[in-house]
C-alpha positions in Angstrom: 5.7 5.1 -25.0 5.8 8.5 -26.8 8.4 10.9 -25.3 5.6 13.4 -24.8 3.6 10.9 -22.6 6.9 10.4 -20.5 7.3 14.0 -20.1 3.7 14.3 -18.9 4.1 11.7 -16.3 7.4 12.9 -15.0 6.1 16.5 -14.7 2.8 15.4 -13.1 4.8 13.6 -10.4 7.3 16.2 -10.0 4.5 18.8 -9.3 3.0 16.4 -6.7 6.3 16.1 -5.0 6.5 19.8 -4.7 3.1 19.8 -2.8 4.8 17.8 -0.1 8.0 20.1 0.2 6.3 23.3 -0.1 3.3 22.3 2.0 5.8 22.0 5.0 6.6 25.7 4.6 3.1 26.8 4.1 1.6 24.9 6.9 4.1 26.8 9.2 2.2 30.0 8.4 -1.2 28.9 7.5 -3.9 26.5 8.8 -4.6 23.4 6.9 -8.2 24.3 6.6 -7.3 27.6 5.1 -4.6 26.0 2.8 -7.2 23.5 1.7 -9.8 26.3 0.9 -7.4 28.5 -1.0 -5.8 25.8 -2.9 -9.0 24.6 -4.3 -10.6 27.8 -4.9 -7.6 28.8 -7.1 -7.8 25.5 -8.9 -11.6 25.8 -9.5 -10.9 29.0 -11.5 -8.9 26.9 -14.0 -10.8 23.5 -13.7 -14.2 25.0 -14.5 -13.2 26.4 -17.8 -11.3 23.3 -18.7 -14.5 21.3 -18.2 -16.5 23.6 -20.2 -14.0 23.8 -23.0 -12.8 20.0 -23.1 -15.9 17.9 -21.9 -18.9 20.3 -22.5 -20.9 18.5 -19.6 -24.4 18.4 -18.9 -24.2 19.8 -15.4 -27.8 19.0 -14.4 -27.2 15.5 -15.3 -24.0 15.2 -13.3 -25.6 16.8 -10.3 -28.0 14.0 -10.1 -25.0 12.1 -8.6 -24.7 14.6 -5.7 -24.6 12.1 -2.9 -21.6 10.2 -4.3 -19.9 13.4 -5.4 -20.5 14.8 -2.0 -19.0 11.9 -0.2 -16.0 12.1 -2.6 -15.6 15.8 -1.7 -15.6 15.0 2.0 -13.1 12.4 1.5 -10.8 13.6 -1.2 -11.1 17.4 -1.3 -11.5 18.0 2.4 -10.4 14.9 4.3 -7.2 13.9 2.5 -5.9 17.3 2.1 -6.6 18.4 5.8 -4.8 15.3 7.1 -1.8 15.7 4.7 -1.1 19.4 5.7 -1.8 18.6 9.3 0.7 15.7 9.1 3.5 18.0 7.5 3.4 19.8 10.8 4.8 16.9 12.5 6.7 14.9 10.0 9.0 15.4 7.1 7.9 15.8 3.4 9.9 12.7 2.7 8.3 10.6 5.3 4.9 11.8 4.3 5.5 10.8 0.7 6.8 7.4 1.7 3.9 6.4 3.8 1.7 7.8 0.9 3.5 5.5 -1.5 1.6 2.5 0.1 -1.7 3.9 -1.2 -1.9 1.8 -4.4 -1.5 -1.4 -2.4 -4.1 -0.3 0.3 -6.6 0.4 -2.6 -6.1 -3.2 -4.2 -6.5 -4.7 -0.6 -9.8 -2.7 0.2 -11.0 -3.5 -3.5 -10.7 -7.1 -2.6 -12.5 -6.7 0.7 -15.2 -4.5 -0.4 -15.6 -5.0 -4.1 -14.8 -8.7 -4.0 -11.9 -8.3 -6.7 -9.6 -11.3 -6.9 -6.2 -11.1 -5.4 -3.3 -13.5 -6.4 -0.6 -14.8 -4.0 1.8 -12.5 -5.7 -0.5 -9.4 -5.0 -0.8 -10.6 -1.4 3.1 -11.0 -1.0 3.4 -7.5 -2.5 1.1 -5.9 0.1 3.0 -7.7 2.9 6.3 -6.3 1.6 5.0 -2.8 1.3 3.4 -3.0 4.7 6.9 -4.0 6.0 8.4 -1.1 4.4 5.9 1.4 6.0 6.2 -0.1 9.4 9.9 0.0 9.1 9.6 3.8 8.5 7.0 4.3 11.1 8.9 2.6 13.8 12.3 4.2 12.6 13.7 0.6 12.2 12.5 -0.7 15.6 10.0 -3.4 14.4 10.3 -5.4 17.6 9.0 -2.4 19.5 6.0 -2.1 17.2 3.4 -2.1 20.1 5.4 -0.1 22.6 7.1 2.6 20.5 5.8 6.2 20.6 4.8 7.0 17.0 5.3 10.3 15.1 1.8 12.0 15.0 2.5 13.2 11.5 3.3 9.7 10.2 0.1 8.4 11.8 -2.0 11.2 10.2 -0.4 10.2 6.9 -1.7 6.6 7.3 -5.2 8.0 8.0 -4.8 10.2 5.0 -4.2 7.1 2.8 -7.1 5.3 4.3 -9.4 8.2 3.5 -8.0 8.4 -0.2 -8.6 4.6 -0.6 -12.3 5.1 0.2 -12.3 8.0 -2.1 -10.8 6.1 -4.8 -13.2 3.2 -4.4 -16.2 5.4 -4.3 -15.0 7.1 -7.5 -15.4 4.0 -9.4 -19.2 4.3 -9.2 -19.1 7.3 -11.3 -16.9 6.2 -14.1 -19.4 7.5 -16.5 -19.0 11.1 -15.5 -16.2 13.2 -17.2 -13.2 13.3 -14.8 -12.7 17.1 -14.9 -16.4 17.8 -14.5 -16.8 15.5 -11.6 -13.8 17.2 -10.0 -15.4 20.6 -10.4 -18.5 19.4 -8.6 -16.6 17.8 -5.8 -14.5 21.0 -5.4 -17.6 23.2 -5.3 -19.1 21.0 -2.5 -15.9 21.0 -0.6 -15.5 24.8 -0.8 -19.0 25.3 0.6 -18.4 23.0 3.6 -15.0 24.4 4.3 -15.9 28.1 3.9 -17.1 28.8 7.4 -14.3 26.9 9.1 -11.6 28.6 6.7 -13.1 32.0 7.7 -12.9 31.2 11.4 -9.3 30.1 11.2 -8.4 32.8 8.5 -5.1 34.4 8.8 -4.5 37.7 6.5 -2.4 37.0 3.6 -0.4 40.2 4.5 0.9 38.3 7.5 2.3 35.4 5.6 5.8 35.3 4.7 7.1 34.9 1.0 7.6 31.2 1.2 3.8 30.7 2.2 2.6 33.1 -0.4 4.6 31.6 -3.4 3.9 28.0 -1.9 0.2 28.2 -1.9 0.2 29.7 -5.4 2.2 26.8 -6.6 0.0 24.3 -4.7 -3.0 25.8 -6.2 -1.7 25.7 -9.8 0.8 23.0 -10.4 -0.2 19.9 -8.4 -3.9 20.6 -8.4 -4.4 21.7 -12.0 -1.2 20.9 -13.9 -0.9 17.4 -12.6 -4.4 16.6 -12.9 -4.4 17.5 -16.7 -1.1 15.9 -17.5 -1.9 12.8 -15.6 -5.1 12.4 -17.5 -3.5 12.9 -20.9 -0.9 10.2 -20.1 -3.5 7.7 -18.7 -5.4 8.2 -22.0 -2.4 7.3 -24.0 -1.0 4.4 -22.1 -3.7 3.3 -19.6 -3.8 3.5 -15.7 -1.7 0.5 -15.0 1.4 1.7 -16.7 0.9 5.2 -15.7 0.5 4.0 -12.0 4.2 2.6 -11.9 5.4 6.2 -12.3 3.6 7.3 -9.0 6.8 6.1 -7.1 8.5 9.3 -8.8 6.7 11.4 -6.2 8.9 10.0 -3.4 12.0 10.0 -5.6 11.5 13.7 -6.5 10.6 14.5 -2.7 13.9 12.8 -1.6 15.9 15.0 -4.1 14.2 18.1 -3.0 14.9 17.0 0.6 18.5 16.6 -0.1 18.7 19.9 -2.0 17.1 21.7 1.0 19.7 20.1 3.4 17.6 17.3 4.9 19.3 14.0 5.8 18.0 10.9 4.4 18.5 7.7 6.8 19.1 4.2 5.7 16.0 3.1 7.3 14.0 5.5 5.0 15.8 4.1 1.9 15.3 0.5 2.8 11.7 1.2 3.9 11.0 3.3 0.6 12.5 0.5 -1.6 10.4 -2.2 0.2 7.3 0.0 -0.4 8.1 0.3 -4.1 8.7 -3.4 -4.8 5.6 -4.4 -2.7 3.2 -1.7 -4.4 4.6 -3.2 -7.8 3.7 -6.7 -7.0 0.4 -5.7 -5.4 -0.7 -3.8 -8.6 0.5 -6.5 -10.9 -2.5 -7.8 -12.8 -3.7 -11.0 -14.3 -5.2 -11.2 -17.6 -8.6 -11.6 -16.1 -8.3 -8.7 -13.9 -7.2 -6.4 -16.7 -10.5 -6.7 -18.4 -12.3 -5.4 -15.4 -9.8 -2.6 -15.0 -11.3 1.0 -14.5 -9.3 4.3 -14.9 -7.6 5.7 -12.0 -7.6 9.2 -13.5 -10.6 10.5 -11.6 -8.9 9.5 -8.3 -5.7 11.6 -8.8 
């Protein structure tokens, strides 16, 4: 692997981790719907010129897929982000990133159920291990009280978020012929139009935000949304989605580091649960030679 590609992958995941950490501060001042709207509006100012310069798309041709792109917008641009930022009101950034780390395994399982993709015994074992890790985190180590414990609302919202992102990712495979940046531009435009009236209703003046919220939302609009998207796609183009996907676990690692720096304590349960998720996701994502032939790029879904 080229050193440049490694740097791209590390920075992309570093920026995504910052979205969890700073999102916690921003959501204390701004509603999730306004965060979602402002973040993507800022990102669109950069994504549209990028699409024009890099991909030179035929927008009319892309718009013929408006139904699929509309569904992806509702799920990926609106649904996932709304659930994520609402979750951060109740749970820690580290817990949110730990639950989110289960996402690749969930995508594999739903691909088997909905797309009839093949799943090996090793893949199934990996899913069970990763599910164990998430349940350990959700129950705070009280697995035997699984059906009686009072769960953290934020953790449950993150479970809903990864289910929403799973369907977004699966639907995204149907438009693999559309350039990824251009597809993102259309989904963002649809998302902005749909969220505009709700964002205006819940709008809080920027002058009333504290400095952490102001700088946080600027960061969220530029680095995880635009920067990570571009860096991730460059890395995937060089080494492929499977090898790149392994690096997604760095999101949780960086979130944990940021949490420690900010004075948050990390419990043994979070460490054991996180390691279980990492190992499980690795085994679930491990592909056979046959499945590699059918592999599609995950770049559009990031």
